[in-house]
Structure formats: structure tokens, C-alpha cells
Predicted model as a PDB file, atoms N, CA, C, CB and O in Angstrom, pLDDT in the B-factor column:
MODEL        1                                                                  
ATOM      1  N   MET A   1     -63.020  -1.798 -81.084  1.00 65.00           N  
ATOM      2  CA  MET A   1     -62.403  -1.000 -80.360  1.00 65.00           C  
ATOM      3  C   MET A   1     -62.647   0.303 -80.669  1.00 65.00           C  
ATOM      4  CB  MET A   1     -61.228  -1.259 -80.363  1.00 65.00           C  
ATOM      5  O   MET A   1     -61.550   0.605 -81.140  1.00 65.00           O  
ATOM      6  N   THR A   2     -63.591   1.701 -80.764  1.00 75.00           N  
ATOM      7  CA  THR A   2     -63.059   2.771 -80.694  1.00 75.00           C  
ATOM      8  C   THR A   2     -62.516   3.991 -79.774  1.00 75.00           C  
ATOM      9  CB  THR A   2     -63.576   2.982 -81.191  1.00 75.00           C  
ATOM     10  O   THR A   2     -63.092   4.227 -78.712  1.00 75.00           O  
ATOM     11  N   LEU A   3     -61.472   4.715 -80.163  1.00 66.00           N  
ATOM     12  CA  LEU A   3     -60.765   5.870 -79.484  1.00 66.00           C  
ATOM     13  C   LEU A   3     -61.484   6.123 -78.005  1.00 66.00           C  
ATOM     14  CB  LEU A   3     -60.870   7.284 -80.486  1.00 66.00           C  
ATOM     15  O   LEU A   3     -60.846   6.005 -76.959  1.00 66.00           O  
ATOM     16  N   HIS A   4     -62.936   6.497 -78.047  1.00 65.00           N  
ATOM     17  CA  HIS A   4     -63.563   6.401 -77.123  1.00 65.00           C  
ATOM     18  C   HIS A   4     -63.323   5.228 -76.061  1.00 65.00           C  
ATOM     19  CB  HIS A   4     -64.622   6.463 -77.615  1.00 65.00           C  
ATOM     20  O   HIS A   4     -63.013   5.210 -74.869  1.00 65.00           O  
ATOM     21  N   GLN A   5     -63.512   4.576 -76.712  1.00 73.00           N  
ATOM     22  CA  GLN A   5     -63.749   2.537 -75.312  1.00 73.00           C  
ATOM     23  C   GLN A   5     -62.069   2.736 -74.861  1.00 73.00           C  
ATOM     24  CB  GLN A   5     -64.094  -0.161 -76.729  1.00 73.00           C  
ATOM     25  O   GLN A   5     -61.744   2.748 -73.674  1.00 73.00           O  
ATOM     26  N   THR A   6     -60.930   2.908 -76.133  1.00 75.00           N  
ATOM     27  CA  THR A   6     -59.582   2.633 -75.409  1.00 75.00           C  
ATOM     28  C   THR A   6     -59.579   3.732 -74.740  1.00 75.00           C  
ATOM     29  CB  THR A   6     -58.248   2.408 -76.224  1.00 75.00           C  
ATOM     30  O   THR A   6     -58.826   3.454 -73.806  1.00 75.00           O  
ATOM     31  N   SER A   7     -60.001   5.050 -74.557  1.00 74.00           N  
ATOM     32  CA  SER A   7     -59.624   6.068 -74.161  1.00 74.00           C  
ATOM     33  C   SER A   7     -59.325   5.884 -72.561  1.00 74.00           C  
ATOM     34  CB  SER A   7     -60.563   7.029 -74.585  1.00 74.00           C  
ATOM     35  O   SER A   7     -58.359   6.130 -71.839  1.00 74.00           O  
ATOM     36  N   LEU A   8     -61.190   5.094 -72.275  1.00 76.00           N  
ATOM     37  CA  LEU A   8     -61.655   4.811 -71.166  1.00 76.00           C  
ATOM     38  C   LEU A   8     -60.965   3.453 -70.667  1.00 76.00           C  
ATOM     39  CB  LEU A   8     -63.089   4.804 -71.286  1.00 76.00           C  
ATOM     40  O   LEU A   8     -60.797   3.391 -69.450  1.00 76.00           O  
ATOM     41  N   ASP A   9     -60.590   2.488 -71.338  1.00 86.00           N  
ATOM     42  CA  ASP A   9     -59.523   1.675 -70.818  1.00 86.00           C  
ATOM     43  C   ASP A   9     -58.596   1.899 -70.426  1.00 86.00           C  
ATOM     44  CB  ASP A   9     -59.165   1.055 -71.312  1.00 86.00           C  
ATOM     45  O   ASP A   9     -58.274   0.986 -69.665  1.00 86.00           O  
ATOM     46  N   PHE A  10     -57.757   2.755 -70.482  1.00 82.00           N  
ATOM     47  CA  PHE A  10     -56.182   3.564 -70.163  1.00 82.00           C  
ATOM     48  C   PHE A  10     -56.903   4.185 -69.464  1.00 82.00           C  
ATOM     49  CB  PHE A  10     -55.110   4.462 -71.268  1.00 82.00           C  
ATOM     50  O   PHE A  10     -56.112   4.820 -68.768  1.00 82.00           O  
ATOM     51  N   GLY A  11     -57.893   4.450 -69.157  1.00 85.00           N  
ATOM     52  CA  GLY A  11     -58.141   5.841 -67.534  1.00 85.00           C  
ATOM     53  C   GLY A  11     -58.472   4.041 -66.671  1.00 85.00           C  
ATOM     54  O   GLY A  11     -57.890   3.860 -65.602  1.00 85.00           O  
ATOM     55  N   LYS A  12     -58.978   3.394 -66.979  1.00 88.00           N  
ATOM     56  CA  LYS A  12     -58.767   2.355 -65.464  1.00 88.00           C  
ATOM     57  C   LYS A  12     -58.277   1.629 -65.765  1.00 88.00           C  
ATOM     58  CB  LYS A  12     -59.735   1.688 -64.647  1.00 88.00           C  
ATOM     59  O   LYS A  12     -58.862   0.595 -65.444  1.00 88.00           O  
ATOM     60  N   ALA A  13     -57.373   1.442 -66.296  1.00 89.00           N  
ATOM     61  CA  ALA A  13     -55.156   0.511 -66.298  1.00 89.00           C  
ATOM     62  C   ALA A  13     -54.971   1.808 -65.457  1.00 89.00           C  
ATOM     63  CB  ALA A  13     -53.543   0.369 -68.530  1.00 89.00           C  
ATOM     64  O   ALA A  13     -54.489   1.567 -64.350  1.00 89.00           O  
ATOM     65  N   VAL A  14     -55.298   3.466 -65.762  1.00 89.00           N  
ATOM     66  CA  VAL A  14     -54.452   3.681 -64.727  1.00 89.00           C  
ATOM     67  C   VAL A  14     -54.968   4.727 -63.000  1.00 89.00           C  
ATOM     68  CB  VAL A  14     -53.278   4.399 -65.652  1.00 89.00           C  
ATOM     69  O   VAL A  14     -54.539   5.759 -62.484  1.00 89.00           O  
ATOM     70  N   ALA A  15     -55.915   3.861 -62.690  1.00 90.00           N  
ATOM     71  CA  ALA A  15     -56.395   3.901 -61.638  1.00 90.00           C  
ATOM     72  C   ALA A  15     -56.472   2.605 -60.753  1.00 90.00           C  
ATOM     73  CB  ALA A  15     -57.441   4.424 -61.883  1.00 90.00           C  
ATOM     74  O   ALA A  15     -56.600   2.523 -59.532  1.00 90.00           O  
ATOM     75  N   GLN A  16     -56.344   1.480 -61.827  1.00 92.00           N  
ATOM     76  CA  GLN A  16     -56.086   0.703 -61.308  1.00 92.00           C  
ATOM     77  C   GLN A  16     -54.532   0.905 -60.334  1.00 92.00           C  
ATOM     78  CB  GLN A  16     -56.278  -0.171 -62.274  1.00 92.00           C  
ATOM     79  O   GLN A  16     -54.457   0.681 -59.126  1.00 92.00           O  
ATOM     80  N   HIS A  17     -53.545   1.312 -61.094  1.00 92.00           N  
ATOM     81  CA  HIS A  17     -52.442   1.371 -61.178  1.00 92.00           C  
ATOM     82  C   HIS A  17     -51.694   2.247 -59.943  1.00 92.00           C  
ATOM     83  CB  HIS A  17     -52.304   1.762 -62.431  1.00 92.00           C  
ATOM     84  O   HIS A  17     -50.540   2.090 -59.543  1.00 92.00           O  
ATOM     85  N   LYS A  18     -52.869   3.382 -59.375  1.00 93.00           N  
ATOM     86  CA  LYS A  18     -53.079   4.435 -58.618  1.00 93.00           C  
ATOM     87  C   LYS A  18     -53.024   3.161 -57.412  1.00 93.00           C  
ATOM     88  CB  LYS A  18     -54.530   5.551 -58.962  1.00 93.00           C  
ATOM     89  O   LYS A  18     -51.977   2.770 -56.898  1.00 93.00           O  
ATOM     90  N   SER A  19     -54.083   2.746 -57.170  1.00 93.00           N  
ATOM     91  CA  SER A  19     -54.727   1.991 -56.264  1.00 93.00           C  
ATOM     92  C   SER A  19     -53.764   1.192 -55.866  1.00 93.00           C  
ATOM     93  CB  SER A  19     -55.861   1.335 -56.687  1.00 93.00           C  
ATOM     94  O   SER A  19     -53.229   1.203 -54.757  1.00 93.00           O  
ATOM     95  N   LEU A  20     -53.543   0.525 -56.717  1.00 93.00           N  
ATOM     96  CA  LEU A  20     -51.768  -0.390 -56.317  1.00 93.00           C  
ATOM     97  C   LEU A  20     -50.860  -0.147 -55.918  1.00 93.00           C  
ATOM     98  CB  LEU A  20     -50.982  -0.839 -57.040  1.00 93.00           C  
ATOM     99  O   LEU A  20     -50.077  -0.691 -55.139  1.00 93.00           O  
ATOM    100  N   LEU A  21     -50.917   1.307 -56.791  1.00 93.00           N  
ATOM    101  CA  LEU A  21     -49.382   1.556 -56.151  1.00 93.00           C  
ATOM    102  C   LEU A  21     -49.606   2.483 -53.980  1.00 93.00           C  
ATOM    103  CB  LEU A  21     -48.357   3.222 -57.823  1.00 93.00           C  
ATOM    104  O   LEU A  21     -48.693   2.730 -53.192  1.00 93.00           O  
ATOM    105  N   LEU A  22     -51.001   2.683 -53.802  1.00 94.00           N  
ATOM    106  CA  LEU A  22     -51.135   3.277 -52.788  1.00 94.00           C  
ATOM    107  C   LEU A  22     -51.865   1.636 -51.553  1.00 94.00           C  
ATOM    108  CB  LEU A  22     -52.213   4.836 -53.260  1.00 94.00           C  
ATOM    109  O   LEU A  22     -52.011   1.941 -50.369  1.00 94.00           O  
ATOM    110  N   LEU A  23     -52.158   0.427 -51.874  1.00 94.00           N  
ATOM    111  CA  LEU A  23     -52.286  -0.444 -51.351  1.00 94.00           C  
ATOM    112  C   LEU A  23     -50.811  -0.750 -50.894  1.00 94.00           C  
ATOM    113  CB  LEU A  23     -53.018  -1.258 -52.073  1.00 94.00           C  
ATOM    114  O   LEU A  23     -50.595  -1.069 -49.725  1.00 94.00           O  
ATOM    115  N   ILE A  24     -49.373  -0.612 -52.205  1.00 93.00           N  
ATOM    116  CA  ILE A  24     -48.278  -1.564 -52.075  1.00 93.00           C  
ATOM    117  C   ILE A  24     -47.363  -0.225 -50.754  1.00 93.00           C  
ATOM    118  CB  ILE A  24     -47.315  -2.054 -54.079  1.00 93.00           C  
ATOM    119  O   ILE A  24     -46.670  -0.596 -49.806  1.00 93.00           O  
ATOM    120  N   SER A  25     -47.541   0.663 -50.966  1.00 93.00           N  
ATOM    121  CA  SER A  25     -47.194   1.717 -50.053  1.00 93.00           C  
ATOM    122  C   SER A  25     -48.383   1.139 -48.994  1.00 93.00           C  
ATOM    123  CB  SER A  25     -47.312   3.476 -50.720  1.00 93.00           C  
ATOM    124  O   SER A  25     -48.303  -0.066 -48.753  1.00 93.00           O  
ATOM    125  N   HIS A  26     -49.504   1.907 -48.326  1.00 93.00           N  
ATOM    126  CA  HIS A  26     -49.542   1.371 -47.184  1.00 93.00           C  
ATOM    127  C   HIS A  26     -49.290   0.178 -47.056  1.00 93.00           C  
ATOM    128  CB  HIS A  26     -50.453   1.540 -46.711  1.00 93.00           C  
ATOM    129  O   HIS A  26     -49.112   0.144 -45.838  1.00 93.00           O  
ATOM    130  N   LEU A  27     -49.069  -1.313 -47.568  1.00 90.00           N  
ATOM    131  CA  LEU A  27     -48.626  -2.309 -46.323  1.00 90.00           C  
ATOM    132  C   LEU A  27     -47.248  -2.127 -45.820  1.00 90.00           C  
ATOM    133  CB  LEU A  27     -48.695  -3.842 -46.735  1.00 90.00           C  
ATOM    134  O   LEU A  27     -46.839  -2.595 -44.758  1.00 90.00           O  
ATOM    135  N   ARG A  28     -46.225  -1.076 -47.051  1.00 90.00           N  
ATOM    136  CA  ARG A  28     -44.903  -1.010 -46.566  1.00 90.00           C  
ATOM    137  C   ARG A  28     -44.510  -0.418 -45.337  1.00 90.00           C  
ATOM    138  CB  ARG A  28     -44.244  -0.457 -47.396  1.00 90.00           C  
ATOM    139  O   ARG A  28     -43.613  -0.810 -44.591  1.00 90.00           O  
ATOM    140  N   SER A  29     -45.533   0.919 -45.139  1.00 89.00           N  
ATOM    141  CA  SER A  29     -45.218   1.448 -44.184  1.00 89.00           C  
ATOM    142  C   SER A  29     -46.296   1.163 -42.631  1.00 89.00           C  
ATOM    143  CB  SER A  29     -45.094   2.788 -44.762  1.00 89.00           C  
ATOM    144  O   SER A  29     -46.683   1.911 -41.733  1.00 89.00           O  
ATOM    145  N   GLN A  30     -46.525  -0.656 -43.005  1.00 85.00           N  
ATOM    146  CA  GLN A  30     -46.991  -0.923 -41.282  1.00 85.00           C  
ATOM    147  C   GLN A  30     -45.519  -2.393 -41.566  1.00 85.00           C  
ATOM    148  CB  GLN A  30     -49.572  -1.681 -40.777  1.00 85.00           C  
ATOM    149  O   GLN A  30     -45.769  -3.572 -41.317  1.00 85.00           O  
ATOM    150  N   TYR A  31     -44.684  -2.112 -41.884  1.00 87.00           N  
ATOM    151  CA  TYR A  31     -43.121  -2.799 -41.780  1.00 87.00           C  
ATOM    152  C   TYR A  31     -42.122  -2.595 -41.287  1.00 87.00           C  
ATOM    153  CB  TYR A  31     -42.564  -2.912 -42.573  1.00 87.00           C  
ATOM    154  O   TYR A  31     -41.664  -1.798 -42.106  1.00 87.00           O  
ATOM    155  N   PRO A  32     -41.423  -2.691 -40.589  1.00 88.00           N  
ATOM    156  CA  PRO A  32     -39.897  -1.586 -40.981  1.00 88.00           C  
ATOM    157  C   PRO A  32     -39.550  -2.092 -42.448  1.00 88.00           C  
ATOM    158  CB  PRO A  32     -38.157  -1.909 -39.737  1.00 88.00           C  
ATOM    159  O   PRO A  32     -40.049  -2.899 -43.232  1.00 88.00           O  
ATOM    160  N   ASN A  33     -38.286  -1.099 -42.447  1.00 88.00           N  
ATOM    161  CA  ASN A  33     -37.659  -1.757 -43.691  1.00 88.00           C  
ATOM    162  C   ASN A  33     -36.409  -2.768 -42.728  1.00 88.00           C  
ATOM    163  CB  ASN A  33     -36.877  -0.326 -45.029  1.00 88.00           C  
ATOM    164  O   ASN A  33     -36.183  -2.728 -41.519  1.00 88.00           O  
ATOM    165  N   LEU A  34     -35.559  -3.899 -44.143  1.00 88.00           N  
ATOM    166  CA  LEU A  34     -35.469  -5.241 -43.853  1.00 88.00           C  
ATOM    167  C   LEU A  34     -33.855  -4.997 -43.170  1.00 88.00           C  
ATOM    168  CB  LEU A  34     -35.715  -6.372 -45.333  1.00 88.00           C  
ATOM    169  O   LEU A  34     -33.446  -6.027 -42.634  1.00 88.00           O  
ATOM    170  N   SER A  35     -32.823  -3.748 -43.096  1.00 92.00           N  
ATOM    171  CA  SER A  35     -31.998  -2.964 -42.770  1.00 92.00           C  
ATOM    172  C   SER A  35     -32.578  -2.965 -41.458  1.00 92.00           C  
ATOM    173  CB  SER A  35     -31.816  -1.778 -43.559  1.00 92.00           C  
ATOM    174  O   SER A  35     -31.908  -3.603 -40.646  1.00 92.00           O  
ATOM    175  N   HIS A  36     -33.872  -2.315 -40.902  1.00 90.00           N  
ATOM    176  CA  HIS A  36     -33.859  -2.285 -38.996  1.00 90.00           C  
ATOM    177  C   HIS A  36     -33.905  -3.336 -38.509  1.00 90.00           C  
ATOM    178  CB  HIS A  36     -35.003  -1.644 -38.169  1.00 90.00           C  
ATOM    179  O   HIS A  36     -33.285  -3.606 -37.480  1.00 90.00           O  
ATOM    180  N   LEU A  37     -34.711  -4.231 -39.191  1.00 90.00           N  
ATOM    181  CA  LEU A  37     -34.859  -5.813 -38.995  1.00 90.00           C  
ATOM    182  C   LEU A  37     -33.407  -6.427 -38.575  1.00 90.00           C  
ATOM    183  CB  LEU A  37     -35.412  -6.583 -40.503  1.00 90.00           C  
ATOM    184  O   LEU A  37     -33.152  -6.927 -37.479  1.00 90.00           O  
ATOM    185  N   GLU A  38     -32.437  -6.274 -39.758  1.00 92.00           N  
ATOM    186  CA  GLU A  38     -31.593  -7.325 -39.449  1.00 92.00           C  
ATOM    187  C   GLU A  38     -29.873  -6.636 -38.895  1.00 92.00           C  
ATOM    188  CB  GLU A  38     -31.579  -8.331 -40.964  1.00 92.00           C  
ATOM    189  O   GLU A  38     -28.729  -7.090 -38.924  1.00 92.00           O  
ATOM    190  N   ALA A  39     -30.663  -5.008 -38.300  1.00 94.00           N  
ATOM    191  CA  ALA A  39     -29.740  -4.394 -37.381  1.00 94.00           C  
ATOM    192  C   ALA A  39     -29.547  -4.834 -35.690  1.00 94.00           C  
ATOM    193  CB  ALA A  39     -30.159  -3.001 -37.469  1.00 94.00           C  
ATOM    194  O   ALA A  39     -28.854  -4.436 -34.754  1.00 94.00           O  
ATOM    195  N   GLY A  40     -31.119  -6.427 -36.018  1.00 94.00           N  
ATOM    196  CA  GLY A  40     -30.853  -7.117 -33.799  1.00 94.00           C  
ATOM    197  C   GLY A  40     -32.194  -6.608 -33.688  1.00 94.00           C  
ATOM    198  O   GLY A  40     -32.734  -6.951 -32.637  1.00 94.00           O  
ATOM    199  N   ASN A  41     -32.818  -5.977 -34.360  1.00 93.00           N  
ATOM    200  CA  ASN A  41     -34.573  -5.829 -34.165  1.00 93.00           C  
ATOM    201  C   ASN A  41     -35.550  -6.478 -34.309  1.00 93.00           C  
ATOM    202  CB  ASN A  41     -35.103  -5.136 -34.723  1.00 93.00           C  
ATOM    203  O   ASN A  41     -36.643  -5.932 -34.160  1.00 93.00           O  
ATOM    204  N   ILE A  42     -35.477  -7.581 -34.580  1.00 93.00           N  
ATOM    205  CA  ILE A  42     -36.244  -8.714 -34.588  1.00 93.00           C  
ATOM    206  C   ILE A  42     -37.621  -8.607 -33.795  1.00 93.00           C  
ATOM    207  CB  ILE A  42     -35.412  -9.778 -34.065  1.00 93.00           C  
ATOM    208  O   ILE A  42     -38.762  -8.152 -33.872  1.00 93.00           O  
ATOM    209  N   ALA A  43     -36.771  -9.313 -32.998  1.00 94.00           N  
ATOM    210  CA  ALA A  43     -37.381  -9.609 -31.364  1.00 94.00           C  
ATOM    211  C   ALA A  43     -38.444  -8.556 -31.438  1.00 94.00           C  
ATOM    212  CB  ALA A  43     -36.162  -9.308 -29.838  1.00 94.00           C  
ATOM    213  O   ALA A  43     -39.635  -8.859 -31.509  1.00 94.00           O  
ATOM    214  N   GLN A  44     -37.813  -6.741 -31.415  1.00 93.00           N  
ATOM    215  CA  GLN A  44     -38.755  -6.170 -30.957  1.00 93.00           C  
ATOM    216  C   GLN A  44     -39.481  -5.778 -31.537  1.00 93.00           C  
ATOM    217  CB  GLN A  44     -38.600  -5.546 -30.410  1.00 93.00           C  
ATOM    218  O   GLN A  44     -40.250  -5.091 -30.864  1.00 93.00           O  
ATOM    219  N   TRP A  45     -39.757  -5.827 -32.697  1.00 92.00           N  
ATOM    220  CA  TRP A  45     -40.751  -5.730 -33.804  1.00 92.00           C  
ATOM    221  C   TRP A  45     -41.848  -6.937 -33.816  1.00 92.00           C  
ATOM    222  CB  TRP A  45     -39.943  -5.723 -35.186  1.00 92.00           C  
ATOM    223  O   TRP A  45     -43.070  -6.824 -33.919  1.00 92.00           O  
ATOM    224  N   LEU A  46     -41.253  -7.844 -33.714  1.00 93.00           N  
ATOM    225  CA  LEU A  46     -42.298  -8.658 -33.261  1.00 93.00           C  
ATOM    226  C   LEU A  46     -42.799  -8.889 -32.058  1.00 93.00           C  
ATOM    227  CB  LEU A  46     -42.111  -9.596 -33.557  1.00 93.00           C  
ATOM    228  O   LEU A  46     -43.896  -9.419 -32.234  1.00 93.00           O  
ATOM    229  N   GLN A  47     -42.658  -8.814 -31.340  1.00 94.00           N  
ATOM    230  CA  GLN A  47     -42.964  -8.510 -30.193  1.00 94.00           C  
ATOM    231  C   GLN A  47     -44.002  -6.862 -30.095  1.00 94.00           C  
ATOM    232  CB  GLN A  47     -41.492  -8.553 -29.484  1.00 94.00           C  
ATOM    233  O   GLN A  47     -44.997  -6.892 -29.370  1.00 94.00           O  
ATOM    234  N   GLU A  48     -43.806  -6.095 -30.536  1.00 92.00           N  
ATOM    235  CA  GLU A  48     -45.053  -4.387 -31.384  1.00 92.00           C  
ATOM    236  C   GLU A  48     -46.108  -5.324 -32.409  1.00 92.00           C  
ATOM    237  CB  GLU A  48     -43.708  -2.687 -33.041  1.00 92.00           C  
ATOM    238  O   GLU A  48     -47.074  -4.728 -32.884  1.00 92.00           O  
ATOM    239  N   ARG A  49     -45.925  -6.693 -32.720  1.00 91.00           N  
ATOM    240  CA  ARG A  49     -46.119  -7.296 -34.288  1.00 91.00           C  
ATOM    241  C   ARG A  49     -47.995  -7.120 -33.344  1.00 91.00           C  
ATOM    242  CB  ARG A  49     -45.044  -9.555 -35.011  1.00 91.00           C  
ATOM    243  O   ARG A  49     -49.006  -6.418 -33.343  1.00 91.00           O  
ATOM    244  N   LYS A  50     -47.259  -8.577 -32.552  1.00 94.00           N  
ATOM    245  CA  LYS A  50     -47.674  -9.630 -31.845  1.00 94.00           C  
ATOM    246  C   LYS A  50     -49.045  -8.852 -31.341  1.00 94.00           C  
ATOM    247  CB  LYS A  50     -46.539 -10.206 -30.687  1.00 94.00           C  
ATOM    248  O   LYS A  50     -50.184  -8.986 -31.790  1.00 94.00           O  
ATOM    249  N   ASP A  51     -48.481  -7.809 -30.031  1.00 94.00           N  
ATOM    250  CA  ASP A  51     -48.758  -6.807 -29.247  1.00 94.00           C  
ATOM    251  C   ASP A  51     -50.301  -5.952 -30.531  1.00 94.00           C  
ATOM    252  CB  ASP A  51     -46.941  -5.789 -28.871  1.00 94.00           C  
ATOM    253  O   ASP A  51     -51.512  -5.730 -30.545  1.00 94.00           O  
ATOM    254  N   GLY A  52     -49.503  -5.850 -31.070  1.00 91.00           N  
ATOM    255  CA  GLY A  52     -50.658  -4.591 -32.073  1.00 91.00           C  
ATOM    256  C   GLY A  52     -51.873  -5.897 -32.052  1.00 91.00           C  
ATOM    257  O   GLY A  52     -52.899  -5.938 -31.373  1.00 91.00           O  
ATOM    258  N   LEU A  53     -51.291  -7.046 -33.171  1.00 91.00           N  
ATOM    259  CA  LEU A  53     -52.643  -7.471 -33.208  1.00 91.00           C  
ATOM    260  C   LEU A  53     -53.774  -8.290 -32.464  1.00 91.00           C  
ATOM    261  CB  LEU A  53     -52.598  -7.882 -33.996  1.00 91.00           C  
ATOM    262  O   LEU A  53     -54.896  -8.735 -32.704  1.00 91.00           O  
ATOM    263  N   PHE A  54     -52.918  -8.244 -31.496  1.00 92.00           N  
ATOM    264  CA  PHE A  54     -53.806  -8.682 -29.583  1.00 92.00           C  
ATOM    265  C   PHE A  54     -54.722  -7.479 -29.755  1.00 92.00           C  
ATOM    266  CB  PHE A  54     -52.517  -8.470 -27.547  1.00 92.00           C  
ATOM    267  O   PHE A  54     -55.897  -7.684 -29.447  1.00 92.00           O  
ATOM    268  N   GLU A  55     -54.360  -6.089 -30.251  1.00 92.00           N  
ATOM    269  CA  GLU A  55     -54.677  -5.217 -29.839  1.00 92.00           C  
ATOM    270  C   GLU A  55     -56.112  -5.344 -31.012  1.00 92.00           C  
ATOM    271  CB  GLU A  55     -53.515  -4.092 -29.723  1.00 92.00           C  
ATOM    272  O   GLU A  55     -57.298  -5.412 -30.689  1.00 92.00           O  
ATOM    273  N   LYS A  56     -55.775  -5.345 -31.831  1.00 88.00           N  
ATOM    274  CA  LYS A  56     -56.956  -5.727 -33.034  1.00 88.00           C  
ATOM    275  C   LYS A  56     -57.999  -6.292 -32.792  1.00 88.00           C  
ATOM    276  CB  LYS A  56     -56.614  -6.537 -34.005  1.00 88.00           C  
ATOM    277  O   LYS A  56     -59.037  -5.640 -32.899  1.00 88.00           O  
ATOM    278  N   LEU A  57     -58.060  -7.981 -32.304  1.00 89.00           N  
ATOM    279  CA  LEU A  57     -58.162  -8.879 -32.065  1.00 89.00           C  
ATOM    280  C   LEU A  57     -59.423  -8.429 -30.838  1.00 89.00           C  
ATOM    281  CB  LEU A  57     -56.835  -9.530 -31.907  1.00 89.00           C  
ATOM    282  O   LEU A  57     -60.648  -8.480 -30.944  1.00 89.00           O  
ATOM    283  N   LEU A  58     -58.778  -8.098 -29.975  1.00 88.00           N  
ATOM    284  CA  LEU A  58     -59.462  -7.901 -28.885  1.00 88.00           C  
ATOM    285  C   LEU A  58     -60.421  -5.605 -28.742  1.00 88.00           C  
ATOM    286  CB  LEU A  58     -57.890  -8.479 -27.537  1.00 88.00           C  
ATOM    287  O   LEU A  58     -60.674  -5.106 -27.646  1.00 88.00           O  
ATOM    288  N   ILE A  59     -60.616  -5.030 -29.772  1.00 89.00           N  
ATOM    289  CA  ILE A  59     -61.493  -4.391 -30.384  1.00 89.00           C  
ATOM    290  C   ILE A  59     -62.450  -4.925 -31.530  1.00 89.00           C  
ATOM    291  CB  ILE A  59     -60.856  -3.495 -30.742  1.00 89.00           C  
ATOM    292  O   ILE A  59     -63.342  -4.125 -31.812  1.00 89.00           O  
ATOM    293  N   THR A  60     -62.452  -5.607 -31.944  1.00 81.00           N  
ATOM    294  CA  THR A  60     -63.143  -6.367 -32.824  1.00 81.00           C  
ATOM    295  C   THR A  60     -64.000  -7.490 -32.313  1.00 81.00           C  
ATOM    296  CB  THR A  60     -62.271  -6.838 -33.672  1.00 81.00           C  
ATOM    297  O   THR A  60     -64.999  -7.952 -32.864  1.00 81.00           O  
ATOM    298  N   LYS A  61     -63.296  -7.968 -30.832  1.00 71.00           N  
ATOM    299  CA  LYS A  61     -64.579  -8.608 -29.488  1.00 71.00           C  
ATOM    300  C   LYS A  61     -65.985  -7.935 -29.635  1.00 71.00           C  
ATOM    301  CB  LYS A  61     -64.075  -8.123 -27.617  1.00 71.00           C  
ATOM    302  O   LYS A  61     -66.897  -8.234 -28.863  1.00 71.00           O  
TER     303      LYS A  61                                                      
ENDMDL                                                                          
END                                                                             
């Protein structure tokens, strides 16, 4: 393996890592943090989540 190939492989790994971090950030933004749920907001969040999923289902049909 040449230095150029190693550099390209490293660049791909960095790009994949950044993509993974963006995906994790996106997923975290879709869910409340644990302390919010522990504070007694589980039922409210579940209802909002159900409503949102139902809306998505209606839009895709």
C-alpha cells in the first residue's frame, strides 16, 4: 500500500466518521433527553410521537 492509498483510506474513514456523527446528531434531535422523560413527560411524548408517525403515514399514502 502506498502513502497515497493510505491517505485516501484515512480520508474515507474521516468522512464516514463525520457522516456517522451527523446521523447520531439527527437521531438524538428526534427524541427528548432522558431527564425530560424521567420528569414525567413520557405519556405526552408518546402521544406526540404517535401523532407524528400517523401524519407521516398519511402523507406517504
